[in-house]
N, C-alpha and C positions, 0 to 999 in steps of 0.2 A: 503495499499498501503505499501511495505517495500520504511521505506525513506533512505535506502545503496544504491534504485535502482533512485533517485534522482538525477542527473546530473547535472552540469557544461559541461561535454564532450560531443564530440559527439557521443560517444559509452562505450558501457558497459561492463567495459572485465568480460571474464566469460560467458556472452549474447552474444546473437541471438536475432536483431531487425525484429521479422517475419512482424512485416504492424505497418505503421507510422496512427495515429490519426487523426494528427493534431495539430495547437497549441490548447495550453492549458492558460488561468489564472485565477490568483488573484488579486481583484481588491479592495483597501479600503481608504476610506478617513479620516482626522481627525486633528484635532486641538488639540491645545493646549488649557488649561481654565486655568483661569485666575488667580489661586494659581500657576502652574505650571509654565508659567511667572515667576509669582514675586518669585518665589523660582530657577528659572532657573537665571533671575535675582543678586538677589542675591551671587547665586554660582558663577558668573562670574564677581561677583565686587573683587573674591582671588582667578580668573582664576585656571589651572587645568583642569580635567574632569566634564562633564557637567553631574551629573550620572539620571537629571529629566529629559536631554533630551533623554540620554542615552537609557531609560528606556523604554520613550516615540516612539523613534525609532526600537526600539527591540520589543515591541509590537504589532507593527506597522508593519510592516517586515515578525514575526512568523501568523499572523492576514491572508495575502497575502498568504502566502506558503499554509495555510491548507486549503485555499480555493483552493487553484492553484491544490491540491490534491486531493481533493474533486470532482473540474470538471473534474480531467483523469480519476479518478475513474466512476467517472456519465457515461463517454464514452467507459469503459471498455477496461483503459487502466491497466498496472500495472506498469509500470518504466516513467518519460520523463527524455530527457535528451536534453542536449543545456540550462537547465533554470539560469535564468536570472533576478533580481528582476529593478527597475525605475523608479523615484519617479519626481514628478513634484512639483510646487506650487502654487495653483488654483489660488485662491487671500491667501494675507499675512497671512500669522501663521492659513493655511486648505493643506495643503498635501494628496496628491496621490502619492500611494507605491502601486508599480505593478510586482508582481507575473511572469511569462511568463518562457513558455518550451513548447517542443514538446513532445504529446503527443504517449506512445509505447507500444506493447506488446513486453516483450520478451522472451526466451524461454531459460533454462542454456546449454552451451555448451555441 
């Protein structure tokens, strides 16, 4: 799937939605490692950007995004509209990251 055909908008400029295929999602569950907690704790003592946690969040979102793309392709979509992220803490230190949207097939105008 062309990543330029994944959007948070409700339509794709220059394309016509031919078919709505329904909601698709990609989900991952991540926890912080002991080493990551220690490194993050040390970084927090000095303030500023907590790169250990930024990297964890970024990799979790990327994994959820890739799973979203796979789900959409599996049902025949060539685009995703109304894409969003959500995250929930399942228990202390364990977080679910969800990427979701509406799978569609589109044609160029």
